[in-house]
C-alpha positions, 0 to 999 in steps of 0.5 A, spaced: 514 150 708 510 157 707 503 158 710 497 159 706 497 166 708 504 167 706 503 163 700 497 168 698 501 174 700 506 171 696 502 170 689 500 178 690 507 180 691 509 176 685 504 179 681 506 186 683 513 184 681 511 182 674 507 188 673 513 192 675 518 188 670 523 189 675 530 185 672 533 180 677 541 181 676 546 176 677 549 178 684 555 182 683 562 182 686 562 175 689 567 175 695 568 182 695 568 186 702 561 187 704 558 194 704 552 192 707 545 195 710 539 192 713 533 195 710 528 190 713 523 196 714 523 199 707 517 196 704 513 198 711 516 205 711 513 206 704 507 203 705 506 208 711 507 214 706 514 215 707 519 216 701 526 217 700 530 223 696 537 224 693 541 230 695 537 234 690 531 233 693 528 228 688 524 222 690 528 216 688 528 208 690 532 207 696 535 201 693 538 206 688 540 211 693 544 206 697 547 203 691 550 210 689 553 210 696 557 204 695 552 199 698 553 192 695 549 188 700 543 188 704 540 184 710 533 182 710 530 179 717 525 173 716 519 172 722 515 165 722 508 168 722 508 175 723 501 178 725 502 184 720 505 180 715 511 184 714 518 180 714 514 174 712 516 170 706 513 175 700 515 181 704 522 179 704 522 176 696 519 183 694 525 187 698 530 181 695 528 183 688 529 190 689 536 189 691 538 184 686 536 189 681 541 193 683 546 187 683 546 187 691 548 181 695 543 178 700 544 176 707 537 172 710 537 173 717 532 168 720 529 170 727 525 163 728 520 167 732 514 171 730 517 177 733 523 180 734 529 176 737 535 178 741 539 176 747 533 178 751 527 175 747 527 169 743 520 167 744 517 161 740 513 162 734 506 161 736 505 155 732 511 152 735 509 153 742 508 147 745 512 142 741 518 138 743 525 139 741 525 134 735 519 137 733 522 144 733 528 141 729 523 139 724 520 146 724 527 150 723 529 145 718 522 146 714 522 154 715 529 155 713 529 151 707 522 153 705 523 160 705 530 159 702 527 155 696 521 160 695 527 165 694 531 161 689 525 159 685 523 166 684 530 167 682 534 170 688 541 168 690 543 168 697 550 169 699 549 169 707 544 166 712 544 167 719 541 162 723 538 166 729 539 173 731 543 175 737 543 168 740 547 170 746 542 166 750 540 161 745 534 161 741 527 158 741 527 158 749 526 154 753 529 148 749 534 152 745 537 156 751 544 156 752 543 152 759 543 146 754 548 147 749 547 140 746 540 142 744 541 149 742 547 145 737 541 141 734 537 147 732 543 150 729 545 144 725 537 144 723 538 151 720 545 150 717 543 143 714 537 146 711 541 152 708 546 148 705 540 144 702 538 150 698 544 154 697 550 150 698 555 155 697 552 160 702 555 162 708 552 160 715 553 166 720 552 165 728 550 172 730 551 175 737 550 182 740 555 186 743 561 185 739 566 188 744 565 182 749 570 177 748 568 173 754 561 172 752 563 170 745 568 165 747 563 162 752 558 161 747 562 159 741 566 154 746 559 151 748 556 150 741 563 148 738 563 143 744 556 140 742 558 139 735 554 145 732 556 147 725 557 154 722 561 158 717 562 165 719 562 169 726 557 175 726 557 181 731 553 187 733 556 193 734 552 199 737 557 204 741 555 211 744 557 217 740 562 219 746 565 212 747 566 209 740 573 209 740 574 205 746 568 200 744 571 199 737 578 197 740 575 192 744 571 190 738 577 189 734 581 185 739 575 180 740 575 179 732 582 178 732 581 173 738 575 169 734 579 168 728 585 165 732 581 161 736 576 158 731 579 159 724 572 163 722 571 169 718 568 175 722 562 179 719 559 185 722 552 184 722 549 190 725 552 197 726 549 203 728 549 210 732 545 216 733 543 219 727 544 226 729 551 225 730 552 223 723 559 226 723 561 221 729 558 216 726 562 217 719 568 216 723 566 210 727 564 206 721 570 208 717 574 205 723 570 199 724 571 198 716 578 198 717 578 194 723 574 188 719 578 189 713 585 188 717 583 181 718 585 180 711 580 174 708 577 173 715 574 180 715 568 179 710 564 186 711 560 191 715 552 192 715 549 198 717 542 196 721 536 200 718 540 206 715 533 208 711 529 208 718 526 215 719 528 219 725 524 215 731 521 210 726 518 205 731 522 208 736 529 207 733 534 213 733 540 210 730 539 210 722 542 214 717 537 218 714 535 225 716 527 228 717 527 230 710 528 223 707 535 224 705 541 220 707 546 223 712 554 223 712 554 217 716 554 212 710 560 216 706 564 211 710 562 206 705 565 211 699 572 207 700 
């Protein structure tokens, strides 16, 4: 369920959206290969005074800029009760409305934390910190179904749902860590069942970091499968260095093929990125990753660049695809296929 703070903010955002008269279009190209972008920072950047420009230096809606670069899908993260409000339900709805207005499909990425979740950080939301496994399962179901129902009620279609973010070592520590796959599988299934209760046709993704690491992927997915976890799609992160991307791309391709063969599940690259200052190399890397994912045929669902709209150094991040003038670099030219 959305908390009162979120509901209040949601009302303000919904009112703002009505005033802006943003049209919500039906999601297009269902089943088409996803040329995606995670744009979860975009509202926060704009609130901080940052703007985005086309090649002629004309200020332009970033969702329009991305659409013009063939971005047909966006990924949006959700935190449970973030201290500053960014990436809560209302903030996600505002971005989802903007994406839907451009006909872009939507992936919702549940972190199940108040802050960043990744292999080294899977901190319980403060409000859940002292709860039992049974209570955590209830929370995961309620939070997932609550956010998704809120989006659906406001006219948003969701194509993919990520249950957890980079959960190589589990989520909702310590009870959901990979030290106990049975408990982790329960939490995954709570998110899976909640997703299907709202969007029966949405594909549920389990997402791990280091897509080149077959040993870790096989260990993890064998573990959750053996414990009865349900999922539809295998998600991977891929952040190679500019000097070694060819090697890691080859390892990524091998891992994708092995995952498809072992689990009969499609693969999506949920996150990819490289140094913004190496735009040409990033273009080559991204072109190669797209080709390798497409080589899986119907088992290759798409590629999502992580925060291409991030200004260089925004919150310490340097792997966006934007220059200091607020214009997209050549990196996303790889999407013009």
